[in-house]
C-alpha positions, 0 to 999 in steps of 0.5 A, spaced: 639 188 091 641 196 090 640 199 084 647 201 080 648 208 081 649 212 075 654 218 077 657 224 074 664 226 076 665 234 076 673 236 076 673 242 080 681 243 080 687 240 076 687 233 077 693 228 076 693 221 076 700 218 075 700 212 070 707 211 070 708 214 063 712 221 061 712 225 055 719 222 051 724 227 049 724 224 042 717 224 041 715 232 042 716 239 040 714 245 044 711 251 039 713 257 044 708 261 040 702 258 041 703 255 048 703 248 045 706 241 046 706 237 040 707 229 041 708 226 035 710 218 032 717 218 032 718 214 025 714 219 022 719 224 024 724 220 022 722 219 015 722 226 013 730 227 015 735 227 009 741 222 009 745 227 012 739 229 018 739 221 020 746 220 020 746 226 025 740 223 029 744 217 029 749 220 033 745 224 037 742 218 040 749 215 041 751 220 045 745 220 050 746 227 050 738 230 052 740 237 050 742 235 043 736 232 042 732 237 044 735 242 039 735 237 033 728 235 034 726 243 034 730 245 028 728 238 024 721 238 026 716 240 020 709 242 021 707 237 016 709 231 021 702 233 025 701 230 032 697 231 038 697 238 041 697 239 048 696 245 052 702 248 056 703 254 061 707 259 059 711 258 064 713 251 061 714 255 054 719 259 057 723 253 061 723 250 054 726 256 051 731 256 056 733 249 055 734 250 047 739 257 049 743 252 053 750 253 050 753 246 053 750 240 056 750 240 064 747 235 068 746 240 073 742 245 068 735 245 068 735 240 062 736 235 067 729 236 070 725 236 064 720 230 065 713 231 064 709 226 067 702 224 063 696 223 066 692 217 066 690 215 058 686 211 053 693 208 049 688 207 043 685 215 043 689 219 048 684 221 051 684 221 059 680 217 064 679 217 071 680 209 074 675 206 078 680 205 083 682 212 085 674 214 086 674 207 090 680 209 094 677 215 095 671 213 098 674 208 102 678 212 106 672 217 107 668 211 110 673 208 115 674 214 118 666 214 119 667 207 122 673 209 127 669 216 129 663 212 130 667 207 134 672 212 138 678 209 136 684 214 136 692 215 136 692 208 132 699 208 130 700 201 128 700 199 120 694 201 116 692 194 114 691 192 121 687 198 123 683 197 116 682 190 119 679 192 125 675 197 122 671 192 117 671 186 121 676 182 116 681 183 110 681 180 103 676 175 102 672 178 108 673 185 106 666 189 105 668 193 099 669 187 095 661 189 094 663 195 092 664 195 084 666 202 081 667 202 073 672 207 071 669 213 069 669 215 062 669 222 059 662 226 058 663 231 052 670 234 051 675 233 056 681 238 056 688 237 059 694 241 060 701 241 062 703 245 068 707 245 074 706 243 082 709 248 087 709 247 094 708 251 101 711 249 107 707 248 113 711 250 120 708 251 126 701 251 123 702 257 118 704 256 111 709 259 108 708 264 102 715 262 099 716 255 095 721 250 097 727 249 093 728 242 089 727 240 082 720 242 078 715 237 078 711 238 071 705 234 071 700 233 065 693 235 069 685 234 067 682 241 067 677 244 072 670 243 069 671 237 065 666 232 067 666 224 067 661 218 068 661 212 071 657 206 075 658 205 082 654 198 085 654 197 092 652 189 093 650 185 099 653 180 100 650 173 101 651 170 108 655 164 106 661 169 104 662 171 111 662 178 110 661 180 117 660 188 115 655 190 110 656 197 106 648 201 106 648 206 101 646 211 105 651 212 110 656 210 105 655 216 101 654 221 107 661 219 110 664 223 104 662 229 105 663 228 113 670 227 111 672 231 106 668 238 107 672 239 113 678 237 110 676 242 104 674 248 109 681 248 112 685 248 106 680 253 103 682 257 109 689 256 108 689 259 100 686 265 102 691 266 107 697 265 103 693 270 097 691 263 093 684 265 092 678 260 094 676 258 087 674 251 088 669 254 094 666 258 089 665 253 084 662 248 089 657 254 091 655 256 084 654 248 082 652 244 088 650 249 094 644 246 095 645 239 092 651 237 098 649 231 102 643 230 097 646 228 090 653 231 091 659 229 094 666 231 095 672 227 094 679 228 092 683 224 088 690 223 084 697 226 086 698 232 091 691 230 094 695 231 101 697 226 106 690 228 110 686 225 105 688 219 104 689 217 112 683 215 117 682 221 121 684 221 128 689 215 127 694 219 122 701 217 123 705 220 116 712 219 115 715 226 114 722 226 110 728 230 113 734 234 110 741 232 110 740 224 111 736 226 118 731 220 120 724 221 119 719 224 123 712 222 124 706 226 125 698 226 125 699 232 119 703 233 113 708 239 113 708 240 105 702 243 101 702 243 093 699 247 088 698 247 081 701 253 078 703 256 071 710 257 073 716 253 076 717 259 081 711 263 082 712 271 084 706 271 088 701 265 090 695 269 086 692 264 081 695 258 084 690 252 085 690 245 090 690 239 086 684 233 086 677 236 088 671 233 085 664 232 086 661 226 085 654 227 082 648 222 083 644 222 077 
């Protein structure tokens, strides 16, 4: 039996793993002076209100006017209420200030686009973590790509589940990944989060534009780079009676990760240089893991905006591209949108933009 692998997960670029939760407009206020969002308990806020303010609050809520809610909370919030503080980008602070300056409610204004998505967190202490399912999914894609390459399987455009079944010689109870157990990854030391924007650049004819496409801003809470998480990976061997035809071997399983993700990373790193977004992630890999890659360090990509190429089997990509003006979707072997983390919703330059989701898994 293989020994469980003790693993450190190093965050190299912003990671957002969705949890279907947002910062509710009725439970936060933004301090523009310190670029900080303060999330408080709504009942703690209500307890500080006098009789007239409570009546005003009832009216504001009953009108379902988000602008009035923002303005009332900003005006009535007292520092003594306290709350959990989260760093935000300077652009979001300016965005919030712009919202408060709006004279009247208009659903077409920026107020409609102020949804702040939280990253996965422990509701007991508000500390973020990395779900084991995110790590396992990333590793699975790399391993499937290795199997497809070994068997020279390319050009498959049928259902992904059918391709996976053929590569793994089974599904459900016969799927060998039943034997790969991945724990949730918990913080090792101080883990910092920040609220930023996700902006896109379009790929056209192999060239990435330097300008963003129009559209509502995406505001995401992300785990910042240099954060470290720890977890356990256990690769078990199936018993013969289990009927699992393919056995996952640790060495080839780990090697498949760099074989799959390094070319994707190098291609993206080239693109970021071309649009003058820099190569921060590449520098971090060279500084910390240059001599460990392939030995004890393995690159992965996780979370939202990791790119369609990172979640599809190499040589068999069939990516749905949504068209404008209600045109029917296209299907290509590559994505046409490139997402980056930004301090503002409409950055004037690409300098400082960073790709999402790059991490290094270090075997201890």
